[in-house]
N, C-alpha and C positions, 0 to 999 in steps of 0.2 A: 520135349525140349525144356531145359531148365536154365534160368538166368542166374547162375550161381558163382560166376567169377567175382572175386572180391572187388576188383576195380569197376566191374560192370555194376555190381550192387551199389557201390558208392555213387556212381554216376546217376543211376536211377533215383536214388534217394535225393540227390542234389536237384534233380528235375521235378521232384514232387510226385514221382510215379508210385502209385499204390500197387505193390507186388503181391499177388495171391498165388502162392506156390501150389502145384499139384491140383489145379482146378479141373474138374470133370466137365467137359463140354456138354455132356448129357443134361447137366443142370442149367445150361444157358441156352439151350435150343428148344424150340416148341415141339420137335419130334422126340425129344428125350433120348437122343442118340449122340454119341461122340466120345472120343478118347480123352486122355489127360495131358495137360501141359501147364505152363505158368501163364497166368493172366496179368497183364500190365495195364492198369487203369490210369488214363490220362486226365489230369485235372486242369491243365492249361493248354489251350490250342497252340500257343506260341512255342511250347516245348517240343512239338512234334519233329521239326527238322533235326534238332539236336539229338532227340531220342533215336531217330532212325539212323543217324550217323554213328551213334554209340553202339547200337545193335550190329550194324554192318562191320564196325571195327572189330567186334568180338565174334564175327561170323555166326550171328544168331539170326536164322530166318524168322519171318514174322508174317502174320495175317491180321487184317482189320475185321473186327466183329461188331456188328450193330446189335439188333435185338434178338438175332438168332432164329427168326420166325420163318425164313425161306431157305433153310440151310440143312444139308445132310453132311455130317462130319464123320470121317473115318474112325475106326476102332483103335484101341491100344494107346501106347505112348506116341504122342503126335510129334512130328519132326520140326515144329515151329512154335514160337510163343504167340500169344494172342494179345492184340492191342485193342482196347475198348475205351471209348469216351465215358468219363464220369458225368453224371447229370448235374448241370449247374443250377443255381437258384437266382433268378427265375429262369425257367426254360423258354418262356415266350414273352415277348414284349410287343405290345400293340401300339400302332401309330396310325390313326385314321383307319383306312382300309388295308393297311400293311401289317402283316404279322411277321416279326423277326423271331425265328424259331431255331433253337439249338438242335443239331442233328441227333443228339442222344435223347431228345424228348419222345415220349410215348405217342404214337400216332393217334390212337383213339382219344387220349386225353387232350391232345392238341385240337382235334376236331370239336370236342365238347367245349373246351375253353373258348375257342373262337365263336362258337354258336351262342354261348351265353353273353357274348358281346355283339350279337347281331351280325356276325360275319359268317356267311354260308358258302355253298359251292362244293364242299368236301363231304357232304352227308354220306355218299357212297362208301367212304373209307372208314366209317365208324367201327365196323367189325373186323377190319383188317389188322392183324396183330403186327407187332414190331415197332421200330422207331421211325421217325421222320426221315432220317438219313437213308435207311433201307428202302423206304417208299420212293425217295428221290432216285436212288440208284437204278431201280427197276421200273420207274414210272408207274407206280402202283395205281390201279384204278378199278372201278366196279360200277355197274349199273349206268353205263354211258358217260362216266367222267374219268379223268385221270389227273394226278397231281401236277403233272408238267404244265397243264394249262394255266396254272396260277403262279408259276415260278417266275420271279423277277430277278433275283440274284442268288448265287450259291457261293459260299465260302468253302474251300476245300484244300486239302493238302495234295498237291500234284506231285506224285512220286517221280515222274520223269524229269521234272525241273527241280525237284528237291526243295520246294518252297510252297508256302501258302499263297493261294491266289483267290481272287473274287471274279467270278464270271457272271455276265448278264444272262438273262434268260434267252436272249437272241443268239448267244454263243453256244447254246446247248441244244442238241437234237433230241427231242422226245418223241418216241414212236411206241407202238404197242409193246409193252413189257421190255422196252429197250431204250437206252440212252447212249449218248456219245462219251460218257465218262469212261476213263480207262479202268481196267480191273484193279489196279493198285492205287487208284485215287481214293482218298478218304474224305467223306462228306463231313463238314464241320458245322455249318449253319446255312439257313435258307431264309430269304425274304419272299413271302407270298403276298400277292394282292388278291383279296377276296371280296366278292360282291356283298353289299349290305342287304340283309334279309331280317325280317322280324324273327325273334327267337322261336315263337310258336310255330312259324312256318318251317323253320329248320328242323325243329323237334319232330314234326309230323313226318318229314322226309327221312329222318333218322329211324323213326319207328317202322316205317315201311321197309327200309333196308334191313333192319334187324329181323323183322318177320320173315323176309325172304331167306335170310341166312339160316335162321332157326329151322325153317321147313326143309332145307336142302343140304345143309352142311353138318359134318360131325363135330359140332362145337365143343362137346365134352371130352373129346379124345385127342391124343397127341398126334398132331399132323404138321405139315409144313405148308398148308394151303394147297393150291393146285400144283401137281407134279409136272404136268406138261403144259406148254403154251398151246393155245388154240391155233390150228393151221388156218391159213386164209380161207374164209368162207365156210369153216367147219368147226365142230366142237369136239375136242379131245375126249371129254367126259361122255358125250353121246356115243362116240364110236366104241369106247371101252364098254359102256353099258350094253350096246347092241350085241357085243360078243359074249354077253353073259358073264363078265369077269368080276362083277361085284362079289366080294367075299373071298376072291382068290388070295392065297397067302403063301409066303415063304417064311418059315419060322413064325415069329410074331409080327412080321411085316404083312399088312393086309390092305387090299383094295376096299375102301369104305363101302358099307352097305347103303349109305345115304347119298353119296356123291362119288361117281366112279373115277373122277380125276383127283380125288383126295386119297392118299395112301396113309394109313395110320399105324402107329406103334401100339399094338394091342396087348403088349406085356413088356417083355425085355428084348425087343428087336435089336439086332446089331446092324451096323452099316452094311455089312456083307449081305444080310437078309434083304434089306431095302433095295440095294443096288441090283440084286438078283431079280427081285420082283419088278423093278422098273424095266430091266432089260427084257424080261419075259413079256410084259404087257406091250412094250414098244414093238417087239418082234411080231406079236400076234396081230397088232393093228396094221403093221406094214404088210404082212401077208394077206390080210383080209381086204384092206382098203387101198394099198399102194401108197400109204402116207407114212413117212418116218417122223414120228413125234419128236419135238425138240424140248429139252428140259426147261421148265420154268424154275424148279428148285435148283439152287446152287450146290454143287458137290465139291467138298474138300476131302479128297482121299488121302489117307496117311501114306 
């Protein structure tokens, strides 16, 4: 999809939108998979309602993109443009135990920045790729913690009301890899309340988490993190491993040899390859264990 109508182009320029034509989503996703479309980078939060109105007036479908780390995008020319927040300066403002963080901020850098100011609690997220906004949407967590525990306010564009709102943490439901945000809500910023901890203590926790990840995850390969959510009381990765499916592949889409719930792009995998592999593994697990695995990875099919 291309944003090429003269009046549309003029309107985008007036809103300060940075238009990057013909962008390949394979360059913006951690899987390295995805077709081509126009990328519209947003420099001012307040411009979003008018931007959405402009796109709808010109019948241009759109999707919101964060860091692209938990995403499988379809192949070919995509039928929608991509909206993405440009990173502001600064990305993080500290006020006592509160961290005011832009949704476009890198998650790992946010954890490190707060740690250097003796604010901890999020050590488990240090190796999780993507943006703070993406972590919020899926309530990212690891090693017994989740980001939702520290959320006090969220600023977002609420598509259903066509306006920017601020929600308190109590207004948001945070569950395992799930939140009450709507699919077309766009995370803009968050206020986190973090416990005070000495930097050396936080650093030790970060080192332990990093060691666990290096020993079990394919960190040097293109992946989207865990493909499936863990069913209640079970482990998706363990079930896939018990079926001997590590190394199973469709084209260049492959079940990781290191962690069975990580599927990697071992070369030039297409979305078609990855979707076929996901379907195959899901079917085998259901046949063997009677459990139908639910995607953790978000799929945008063309």
